[in-house]
PyMOL Python script that loads the backbone (N, CA, C, O; Angstrom):
from pymol import cmd

cmd.read_pdbstr("""\
ATOM      1  N   UNK A   1       0.854  -1.328  -0.087  1.00  0.00           N
ATOM      2  CA  UNK A   1      -0.039  -0.020  -0.005  1.00  0.00           C
ATOM      3  C   UNK A   1       0.870   1.597   0.184  1.00  0.00           C
ATOM      4  O   UNK A   1       1.722   1.919   1.012  1.00  0.00           O
ATOM      5  N   UNK A   2       0.344   2.264  -0.800  1.00  0.00           N
ATOM      6  CA  UNK A   2       1.589   3.017  -0.916  1.00  0.00           C
ATOM      7  C   UNK A   2       0.508   4.476  -0.652  1.00  0.00           C
ATOM      8  O   UNK A   2      -0.211   4.831  -1.586  1.00  0.00           O
ATOM      9  N   UNK A   3       0.488   5.122   0.465  1.00  0.00           N
ATOM     10  CA  UNK A   3       0.006   5.932   1.489  1.00  0.00           C
ATOM     11  C   UNK A   3       0.312   7.612   0.654  1.00  0.00           C
ATOM     12  O   UNK A   3       1.280   8.309   0.959  1.00  0.00           O
ATOM     13  N   UNK A   4      -0.784   8.039  -0.467  1.00  0.00           N
ATOM     14  CA  UNK A   4       0.230   9.545  -0.501  1.00  0.00           C
ATOM     15  C   UNK A   4      -0.753  10.832   0.165  1.00  0.00           C
ATOM     16  O   UNK A   4      -1.193  11.770  -0.499  1.00  0.00           O
ATOM     17  N   UNK A   5      -0.965  10.624   1.595  1.00  0.00           N
ATOM     18  CA  UNK A   5      -1.756  12.192   1.488  1.00  0.00           C
ATOM     19  C   UNK A   5      -1.175  13.280   1.842  1.00  0.00           C
ATOM     20  O   UNK A   5      -1.759  14.360   1.930  1.00  0.00           O
ATOM     21  N   UNK A   6       0.188  13.068   2.109  1.00  0.00           N
ATOM     22  CA  UNK A   6       1.046  14.696   1.470  1.00  0.00           C
ATOM     23  C   UNK A   6       1.653  14.937   0.882  1.00  0.00           C
ATOM     24  O   UNK A   6       2.605  15.662   1.171  1.00  0.00           O
ATOM     25  N   UNK A   7       1.383  14.346  -0.538  1.00  0.00           N
ATOM     26  CA  UNK A   7       2.084  14.234  -1.816  1.00  0.00           C
ATOM     27  C   UNK A   7       1.051  15.286  -2.498  1.00  0.00           C
ATOM     28  O   UNK A   7      -0.148  15.048  -2.643  1.00  0.00           O
ATOM     29  N   UNK A   8       1.408  15.948  -2.716  1.00  0.00           N
ATOM     30  CA  UNK A   8      -0.034  16.967  -3.705  1.00  0.00           C
ATOM     31  C   UNK A   8       0.707  17.620  -5.056  1.00  0.00           C
ATOM     32  O   UNK A   8       0.474  18.781  -5.391  1.00  0.00           O
ATOM     33  N   UNK A   9       1.480  16.891  -5.682  1.00  0.00           N
ATOM     34  CA  UNK A   9       2.422  16.774  -6.405  1.00  0.00           C
ATOM     35  C   UNK A   9       3.020  15.507  -7.603  1.00  0.00           C
ATOM     36  O   UNK A   9       4.059  15.034  -7.143  1.00  0.00           O
ATOM     37  N   UNK A  10       2.768  15.053  -8.552  1.00  0.00           N
ATOM     38  CA  UNK A  10       3.893  14.237  -9.064  1.00  0.00           C
ATOM     39  C   UNK A  10       4.124  14.329 -10.579  1.00  0.00           C
ATOM     40  O   UNK A  10       3.393  14.440 -11.563  1.00  0.00           O
ATOM     41  N   UNK A  11       5.702  14.219 -10.317  1.00  0.00           N
ATOM     42  CA  UNK A  11       6.455  14.141 -12.255  1.00  0.00           C
ATOM     43  C   UNK A  11       6.296  13.049 -12.887  1.00  0.00           C
ATOM     44  O   UNK A  11       5.599  12.089 -12.559  1.00  0.00           O
ATOM     45  N   UNK A  12       7.186  13.234 -14.147  1.00  0.00           N
ATOM     46  CA  UNK A  12       7.427  11.830 -14.703  1.00  0.00           C
ATOM     47  C   UNK A  12       8.740  10.613 -13.316  1.00  0.00           C
ATOM     48  O   UNK A  12       8.561   9.416 -13.093  1.00  0.00           O
ATOM     49  N   UNK A  13       9.716  11.366 -12.785  1.00  0.00           N
ATOM     50  CA  UNK A  13      10.046  10.840 -11.507  1.00  0.00           C
ATOM     51  C   UNK A  13       9.292  10.303 -10.618  1.00  0.00           C
ATOM     52  O   UNK A  13       9.489   9.223 -10.060  1.00  0.00           O
ATOM     53  N   UNK A  14       8.663  10.823 -10.505  1.00  0.00           N
ATOM     54  CA  UNK A  14       7.403  10.252  -9.602  1.00  0.00           C
ATOM     55  C   UNK A  14       6.835   8.577 -10.416  1.00  0.00           C
ATOM     56  O   UNK A  14       6.963   7.374 -10.190  1.00  0.00           O
ATOM     57  N   UNK A  15       6.208   9.426 -11.385  1.00  0.00           N
ATOM     58  CA  UNK A  15       5.328   8.367 -11.993  1.00  0.00           C
ATOM     59  C   UNK A  15       6.409   6.561 -12.209  1.00  0.00           C
ATOM     60  O   UNK A  15       6.065   5.412 -11.932  1.00  0.00           O
ATOM     61  N   UNK A  16       7.385   6.963 -12.649  1.00  0.00           N
ATOM     62  CA  UNK A  16       8.698   6.028 -13.066  1.00  0.00           C
ATOM     63  C   UNK A  16       8.602   5.536 -11.521  1.00  0.00           C
ATOM     64  O   UNK A  16       8.229   4.369 -11.638  1.00  0.00           O
ATOM     65  N   UNK A  17       8.697   5.724 -10.570  1.00  0.00           N
ATOM     66  CA  UNK A  17       9.201   5.199  -9.005  1.00  0.00           C
ATOM     67  C   UNK A  17       7.628   4.476  -8.128  1.00  0.00           C
ATOM     68  O   UNK A  17       7.682   3.855  -7.067  1.00  0.00           O
ATOM     69  N   UNK A  18       6.472   4.742  -8.831  1.00  0.00           N
ATOM     70  CA  UNK A  18       5.175   4.312  -9.054  1.00  0.00           C
ATOM     71  C   UNK A  18       5.698   3.224  -9.766  1.00  0.00           C
ATOM     72  O   UNK A  18       6.327   2.327  -9.205  1.00  0.00           O
ATOM     73  N   UNK A  19       5.471   3.251 -10.998  1.00  0.00           N
ATOM     74  CA  UNK A  19       5.720   1.840 -11.938  1.00  0.00           C
ATOM     75  C   UNK A  19       6.926   0.719 -11.588  1.00  0.00           C
ATOM     76  O   UNK A  19       6.840  -0.503 -11.704  1.00  0.00           O
ATOM     77  N   UNK A  20       7.841   1.345 -11.219  1.00  0.00           N
ATOM     78  CA  UNK A  20       8.952   0.590 -10.587  1.00  0.00           C
ATOM     79  C   UNK A  20       8.370  -0.180  -9.398  1.00  0.00           C
ATOM     80  O   UNK A  20       8.715  -1.355  -9.274  1.00  0.00           O
ATOM     81  N   UNK A  21       7.469   0.393  -8.454  1.00  0.00           N
ATOM     82  CA  UNK A  21       6.693  -0.229  -7.402  1.00  0.00           C
ATOM     83  C   UNK A  21       5.860  -1.183  -7.754  1.00  0.00           C
ATOM     84  O   UNK A  21       5.721  -1.946  -6.798  1.00  0.00           O
ATOM     85  N   UNK A  22       5.042  -1.612  -8.954  1.00  0.00           N
ATOM     86  CA  UNK A  22       4.473  -2.293  -9.449  1.00  0.00           C
ATOM     87  C   UNK A  22       5.123  -3.205 -10.071  1.00  0.00           C
ATOM     88  O   UNK A  22       5.034  -4.366  -9.672  1.00  0.00           O
ATOM     89  N   UNK A  23       6.116  -2.797 -11.461  1.00  0.00           N
ATOM     90  CA  UNK A  23       7.019  -4.223 -11.614  1.00  0.00           C
ATOM     91  C   UNK A  23       7.579  -4.693 -10.981  1.00  0.00           C
ATOM     92  O   UNK A  23       8.019  -5.822 -11.200  1.00  0.00           O
ATOM     93  N   UNK A  24       7.816  -3.978  -9.854  1.00  0.00           N
ATOM     94  CA  UNK A  24       8.311  -5.273  -8.843  1.00  0.00           C
ATOM     95  C   UNK A  24       7.762  -6.485  -7.989  1.00  0.00           C
ATOM     96  O   UNK A  24       8.184  -7.603  -7.691  1.00  0.00           O
ATOM     97  N   UNK A  25       6.360  -5.570  -7.676  1.00  0.00           N
ATOM     98  CA  UNK A  25       5.535  -6.540  -7.001  1.00  0.00           C
ATOM     99  C   UNK A  25       4.623  -7.329  -7.597  1.00  0.00           C
ATOM    100  O   UNK A  25       4.063  -8.255  -7.008  1.00  0.00           O
ATOM    101  N   UNK A  26       4.429  -7.034  -8.721  1.00  0.00           N
ATOM    102  CA  UNK A  26       3.634  -8.118 -10.371  1.00  0.00           C
ATOM    103  C   UNK A  26       3.848  -9.284 -10.226  1.00  0.00           C
ATOM    104  O   UNK A  26       2.908 -10.016 -10.534  1.00  0.00           O
ATOM    105  N   UNK A  27       5.068  -9.927  -9.736  1.00  0.00           N
ATOM    106  CA  UNK A  27       5.801 -11.461 -10.127  1.00  0.00           C
ATOM    107  C   UNK A  27       4.997 -12.245  -8.948  1.00  0.00           C
ATOM    108  O   UNK A  27       4.632 -13.417  -9.042  1.00  0.00           O
ATOM    109  N   UNK A  28       4.671 -10.954  -7.230  1.00  0.00           N
ATOM    110  CA  UNK A  28       4.393 -11.787  -6.475  1.00  0.00           C
ATOM    111  C   UNK A  28       2.938 -11.985  -6.538  1.00  0.00           C
ATOM    112  O   UNK A  28       2.544 -12.814  -5.718  1.00  0.00           O
ATOM    113  N   UNK A  29       2.074 -11.487  -7.239  1.00  0.00           N
ATOM    114  CA  UNK A  29       0.620 -11.646  -7.560  1.00  0.00           C
ATOM    115  C   UNK A  29      -0.364 -10.895  -6.103  1.00  0.00           C
ATOM    116  O   UNK A  29      -1.500 -11.121  -5.685  1.00  0.00           O
ATOM    117  N   UNK A  30       0.849  -9.843  -5.614  1.00  0.00           N
ATOM    118  CA  UNK A  30       0.342  -8.696  -4.870  1.00  0.00           C
ATOM    119  C   UNK A  30      -0.447  -7.754  -5.381  1.00  0.00           C
ATOM    120  O   UNK A  30      -0.007  -7.275  -6.427  1.00  0.00           O
ATOM    121  N   UNK A  31      -1.538  -7.290  -4.978  1.00  0.00           N
ATOM    122  CA  UNK A  31      -2.162  -6.270  -5.434  1.00  0.00           C
ATOM    123  C   UNK A  31      -1.459  -4.647  -5.173  1.00  0.00           C
ATOM    124  O   UNK A  31      -0.939  -4.484  -4.069  1.00  0.00           O
ATOM    125  N   UNK A  32      -1.436  -3.517  -6.112  1.00  0.00           N
ATOM    126  CA  UNK A  32      -0.868  -2.270  -5.950  1.00  0.00           C
ATOM    127  C   UNK A  32      -2.093  -1.612  -5.484  1.00  0.00           C
ATOM    128  O   UNK A  32      -3.061  -1.641  -6.244  1.00  0.00           O
ATOM    129  N   UNK A  33      -2.207  -0.987  -4.281  1.00  0.00           N
ATOM    130  CA  UNK A  33      -3.017  -0.271  -3.729  1.00  0.00           C
ATOM    131  C   UNK A  33      -2.536   0.962  -3.282  1.00  0.00           C
ATOM    132  O   UNK A  33      -1.444   1.078  -2.728  1.00  0.00           O
ATOM    133  N   UNK A  34      -3.642   2.303  -3.593  1.00  0.00           N
ATOM    134  CA  UNK A  34      -2.933   3.865  -3.264  1.00  0.00           C
ATOM    135  C   UNK A  34      -4.116   4.199  -2.120  1.00  0.00           C
ATOM    136  O   UNK A  34      -5.268   3.777  -2.017  1.00  0.00           O
ATOM    137  N   UNK A  35      -3.399   5.063  -1.370  1.00  0.00           N
ATOM    138  CA  UNK A  35      -5.013   5.543  -0.647  1.00  0.00           C
ATOM    139  C   UNK A  35      -4.206   7.875  -0.431  1.00  0.00           C
ATOM    140  O   UNK A  35      -3.187   8.564  -0.396  1.00  0.00           O
ATOM    141  N   UNK A  36      -5.390   7.907  -0.384  1.00  0.00           N
ATOM    142  CA  UNK A  36      -5.330   9.279   0.395  1.00  0.00           C
ATOM    143  C   UNK A  36      -4.562  10.589  -0.659  1.00  0.00           C
ATOM    144  O   UNK A  36      -3.896  11.578  -0.355  1.00  0.00           O
ATOM    145  N   UNK A  37      -5.186   9.846  -2.462  1.00  0.00           N
ATOM    146  CA  UNK A  37      -4.656  10.785  -2.981  1.00  0.00           C
ATOM    147  C   UNK A  37      -5.320  12.269  -3.110  1.00  0.00           C
ATOM    148  O   UNK A  37      -6.523  12.385  -2.876  1.00  0.00           O
ATOM    149  N   UNK A  38      -4.499  13.464  -3.503  1.00  0.00           N
ATOM    150  CA  UNK A  38      -4.827  14.211  -3.628  1.00  0.00           C
ATOM    151  C   UNK A  38      -5.337  14.735  -5.177  1.00  0.00           C
ATOM    152  O   UNK A  38      -5.032  14.300  -6.288  1.00  0.00           O
ATOM    153  N   UNK A  39      -6.102  15.679  -4.838  1.00  0.00           N
ATOM    154  CA  UNK A  39      -6.856  16.220  -6.496  1.00  0.00           C
ATOM    155  C   UNK A  39      -6.068  16.342  -7.135  1.00  0.00           C
ATOM    156  O   UNK A  39      -6.452  15.802  -8.173  1.00  0.00           O
ATOM    157  N   UNK A  40      -4.822  16.824  -7.334  1.00  0.00           N
ATOM    158  CA  UNK A  40      -3.640  17.285  -8.120  1.00  0.00           C
ATOM    159  C   UNK A  40      -3.211  15.544  -8.834  1.00  0.00           C
ATOM    160  O   UNK A  40      -3.594  15.277  -9.972  1.00  0.00           O
ATOM    161  N   UNK A  41      -2.642  14.808  -8.249  1.00  0.00           N
ATOM    162  CA  UNK A  41      -2.015  13.747  -7.789  1.00  0.00           C
ATOM    163  C   UNK A  41      -3.399  12.796  -8.669  1.00  0.00           C
ATOM    164  O   UNK A  41      -3.148  12.372  -9.797  1.00  0.00           O
ATOM    165  N   UNK A  42      -4.036  12.677  -8.387  1.00  0.00           N
ATOM    166  CA  UNK A  42      -5.525  11.819  -9.107  1.00  0.00           C
ATOM    167  C   UNK A  42      -5.401  12.139 -10.481  1.00  0.00           C
ATOM    168  O   UNK A  42      -5.025  11.147 -11.107  1.00  0.00           O
ATOM    169  N   UNK A  43      -5.608  13.353 -11.352  1.00  0.00           N
ATOM    170  CA  UNK A  43      -5.522  13.850 -12.309  1.00  0.00           C
ATOM    171  C   UNK A  43      -4.103  13.224 -13.177  1.00  0.00           C
ATOM    172  O   UNK A  43      -4.154  12.453 -14.135  1.00  0.00           O
ATOM    173  N   UNK A  44      -2.915  13.764 -12.574  1.00  0.00           N
ATOM    174  CA  UNK A  44      -1.997  13.070 -12.877  1.00  0.00           C
ATOM    175  C   UNK A  44      -2.294  11.230 -13.468  1.00  0.00           C
ATOM    176  O   UNK A  44      -2.231  10.758 -14.603  1.00  0.00           O
ATOM    177  N   UNK A  45      -2.581  10.654 -12.288  1.00  0.00           N
ATOM    178  CA  UNK A  45      -2.829   9.169 -12.395  1.00  0.00           C
ATOM    179  C   UNK A  45      -4.049   8.955 -13.488  1.00  0.00           C
ATOM    180  O   UNK A  45      -3.990   8.095 -14.368  1.00  0.00           O
ATOM    181  N   UNK A  46      -4.944   9.678 -13.345  1.00  0.00           N
ATOM    182  CA  UNK A  46      -5.848   9.499 -14.073  1.00  0.00           C
ATOM    183  C   UNK A  46      -5.208   9.613 -16.465  1.00  0.00           C
ATOM    184  O   UNK A  46      -5.266   8.900 -17.466  1.00  0.00           O
ATOM    185  N   UNK A  47      -4.625  11.257 -15.977  1.00  0.00           N
ATOM    186  CA  UNK A  47      -4.040  11.428 -17.224  1.00  0.00           C
ATOM    187  C   UNK A  47      -2.974  10.076 -17.865  1.00  0.00           C
ATOM    188  O   UNK A  47      -3.054   9.823 -19.067  1.00  0.00           O
ATOM    189  N   UNK A  48      -2.220   9.447 -17.173  1.00  0.00           N
ATOM    190  CA  UNK A  48      -1.094   8.299 -17.539  1.00  0.00           C
ATOM    191  C   UNK A  48      -1.890   7.299 -17.850  1.00  0.00           C
ATOM    192  O   UNK A  48      -1.384   6.409 -18.534  1.00  0.00           O
ATOM    193  N   UNK A  49      -3.399   7.153 -17.428  1.00  0.00           N
ATOM    194  CA  UNK A  49      -3.996   6.118 -16.809  1.00  0.00           C
ATOM    195  C   UNK A  49      -3.407   4.836 -15.752  1.00  0.00           C
ATOM    196  O   UNK A  49      -3.660   3.632 -15.794  1.00  0.00           O
ATOM    197  N   UNK A  50      -2.536   5.609 -14.813  1.00  0.00           N
ATOM    198  CA  UNK A  50      -1.696   4.508 -13.787  1.00  0.00           C
ATOM    199  C   UNK A  50      -2.845   4.386 -13.137  1.00  0.00           C
ATOM    200  O   UNK A  50      -3.067   3.321 -12.560  1.00  0.00           O
ATOM    201  N   UNK A  51      -3.987   5.644 -13.088  1.00  0.00           N
ATOM    202  CA  UNK A  51      -4.765   4.523 -11.936  1.00  0.00           C
ATOM    203  C   UNK A  51      -5.618   3.283 -12.672  1.00  0.00           C
ATOM    204  O   UNK A  51      -6.539   2.921 -11.939  1.00  0.00           O
ATOM    205  N   UNK A  52      -5.549   2.515 -13.971  1.00  0.00           N
ATOM    206  CA  UNK A  52      -6.240   1.636 -14.128  1.00  0.00           C
ATOM    207  C   UNK A  52      -5.205   0.255 -13.740  1.00  0.00           C
ATOM    208  O   UNK A  52      -5.512  -0.880 -14.105  1.00  0.00           O
ATOM    209  N   UNK A  53      -3.815   0.586 -12.867  1.00  0.00           N
ATOM    210  CA  UNK A  53      -2.711   0.004 -12.613  1.00  0.00           C
ATOM    211  C   UNK A  53      -3.037  -0.694 -11.039  1.00  0.00           C
ATOM    212  O   UNK A  53      -3.029  -1.873 -10.687  1.00  0.00           O
ATOM    213  N   UNK A  54      -3.410   0.964 -10.034  1.00  0.00           N
ATOM    214  CA  UNK A  54      -3.487   0.591  -9.080  1.00  0.00           C
ATOM    215  C   UNK A  54      -4.933   0.428  -8.456  1.00  0.00           C
ATOM    216  O   UNK A  54      -5.784   0.855  -9.236  1.00  0.00           O
ATOM    217  N   UNK A  55      -5.343   0.042  -7.533  1.00  0.00           N
ATOM    218  CA  UNK A  55      -6.640  -0.085  -6.660  1.00  0.00           C
ATOM    219  C   UNK A  55      -6.219   1.022  -6.128  1.00  0.00           C
ATOM    220  O   UNK A  55      -5.037   1.008  -5.783  1.00  0.00           O
ATOM    221  N   UNK A  56      -6.973   2.248  -5.901  1.00  0.00           N
ATOM    222  CA  UNK A  56      -7.329   3.576  -5.488  1.00  0.00           C
ATOM    223  C   UNK A  56      -8.119   3.623  -4.920  1.00  0.00           C
ATOM    224  O   UNK A  56      -9.281   3.538  -5.316  1.00  0.00           O
ATOM    225  N   UNK A  57      -7.607   3.834  -3.360  1.00  0.00           N
ATOM    226  CA  UNK A  57      -8.759   3.823  -2.309  1.00  0.00           C
ATOM    227  C   UNK A  57      -9.090   5.430  -1.695  1.00  0.00           C
ATOM    228  O   UNK A  57      -8.514   6.408  -2.172  1.00  0.00           O
ATOM    229  N   UNK A  58      -9.707   5.499  -1.008  1.00  0.00           N
ATOM    230  CA  UNK A  58      -9.826   7.365  -0.521  1.00  0.00           C
ATOM    231  C   UNK A  58      -9.484   7.702   0.298  1.00  0.00           C
ATOM    232  O   UNK A  58      -9.134   8.870   0.466  1.00  0.00           O
ATOM    233  N   UNK A  59      -9.421   6.161   1.755  1.00  0.00           N
ATOM    234  CA  UNK A  59      -8.392   6.572   2.424  1.00  0.00           C
ATOM    235  C   UNK A  59      -8.203   5.161   3.167  1.00  0.00           C
ATOM    236  O   UNK A  59      -8.959   4.189   3.195  1.00  0.00           O
ATOM    237  N   UNK A  60      -7.128   5.336   3.674  1.00  0.00           N
ATOM    238  CA  UNK A  60      -6.474   3.926   4.927  1.00  0.00           C
ATOM    239  C   UNK A  60      -7.719   3.354   5.842  1.00  0.00           C
ATOM    240  O   UNK A  60      -7.818   2.249   6.376  1.00  0.00           O
ATOM    241  N   UNK A  61      -8.409   4.189   5.847  1.00  0.00           N
ATOM    242  CA  UNK A  61      -9.719   2.877   6.346  1.00  0.00           C
ATOM    243  C   UNK A  61     -10.679   2.339   5.158  1.00  0.00           C
ATOM    244  O   UNK A  61     -11.293   1.275   5.080  1.00  0.00           O
ATOM    245  N   UNK A  62     -10.633   2.985   4.624  1.00  0.00           N
ATOM    246  CA  UNK A  62     -11.523   2.055   3.623  1.00  0.00           C
ATOM    247  C   UNK A  62     -10.246   0.899   3.204  1.00  0.00           C
ATOM    248  O   UNK A  62     -10.524  -0.264   3.497  1.00  0.00           O
ATOM    249  N   UNK A  63      -8.799   1.146   2.508  1.00  0.00           N
ATOM    250  CA  UNK A  63      -8.685   0.008   3.083  1.00  0.00           C
ATOM    251  C   UNK A  63      -8.645  -1.370   3.483  1.00  0.00           C
ATOM    252  O   UNK A  63      -9.083  -2.439   3.056  1.00  0.00           O
ATOM    253  N   UNK A  64      -8.033  -1.004   4.357  1.00  0.00           N
ATOM    254  CA  UNK A  64      -8.530  -1.794   5.542  1.00  0.00           C
ATOM    255  C   UNK A  64     -10.164  -2.414   5.748  1.00  0.00           C
ATOM    256  O   UNK A  64     -10.405  -3.616   5.862  1.00  0.00           O
ATOM    257  N   UNK A  65     -10.874  -1.675   5.761  1.00  0.00           N
ATOM    258  CA  UNK A  65     -12.210  -2.454   5.103  1.00  0.00           C
ATOM    259  C   UNK A  65     -12.397  -3.749   4.218  1.00  0.00           C
ATOM    260  O   UNK A  65     -12.657  -4.931   4.445  1.00  0.00           O
ATOM    261  N   UNK A  66     -12.115  -2.896   2.986  1.00  0.00           N
ATOM    262  CA  UNK A  66     -11.364  -3.948   1.913  1.00  0.00           C
ATOM    263  C   UNK A  66     -10.934  -5.330   2.363  1.00  0.00           C
ATOM    264  O   UNK A  66     -11.532  -6.404   2.298  1.00  0.00           O
ATOM    265  N   UNK A  67      -9.584  -4.976   2.899  1.00  0.00           N
ATOM    266  CA  UNK A  67      -9.090  -6.145   3.689  1.00  0.00           C
ATOM    267  C   UNK A  67      -9.659  -7.089   3.817  1.00  0.00           C
ATOM    268  O   UNK A  67      -9.616  -8.164   3.219  1.00  0.00           O
ATOM    269  N   UNK A  68     -10.723  -6.423   5.304  1.00  0.00           N
ATOM    270  CA  UNK A  68     -10.840  -7.083   6.231  1.00  0.00           C
ATOM    271  C   UNK A  68     -12.441  -8.110   5.742  1.00  0.00           C
ATOM    272  O   UNK A  68     -13.006  -8.937   6.458  1.00  0.00           O
ATOM    273  N   UNK A  69     -12.931  -7.573   3.961  1.00  0.00           N
ATOM    274  CA  UNK A  69     -14.050  -8.209   3.555  1.00  0.00           C
ATOM    275  C   UNK A  69     -13.536  -9.271   2.680  1.00  0.00           C
ATOM    276  O   UNK A  69     -14.314 -10.052   2.133  1.00  0.00           O
TER     277      UNK A  69
END
""", "prot")
cmd.dss("prot")
cmd.show_as("cartoon", "prot")
cmd.util.cbc("prot")
cmd.orient("prot")
């Protein structure tokens, strides 16, 4: 899980880092979860279609609820 509550901007370096995370965990069949996205970061993820790669949740509690379901 990647918690982005304090991130209000992401550039190509940040997107590359996120892509590397996905690439490294994909072989282990783990899910890629991001929570607490601020609007500008969500917009960038949507424009680059990275929102299709990650499961995005509004907050940490929503992630916990999903895991307990």
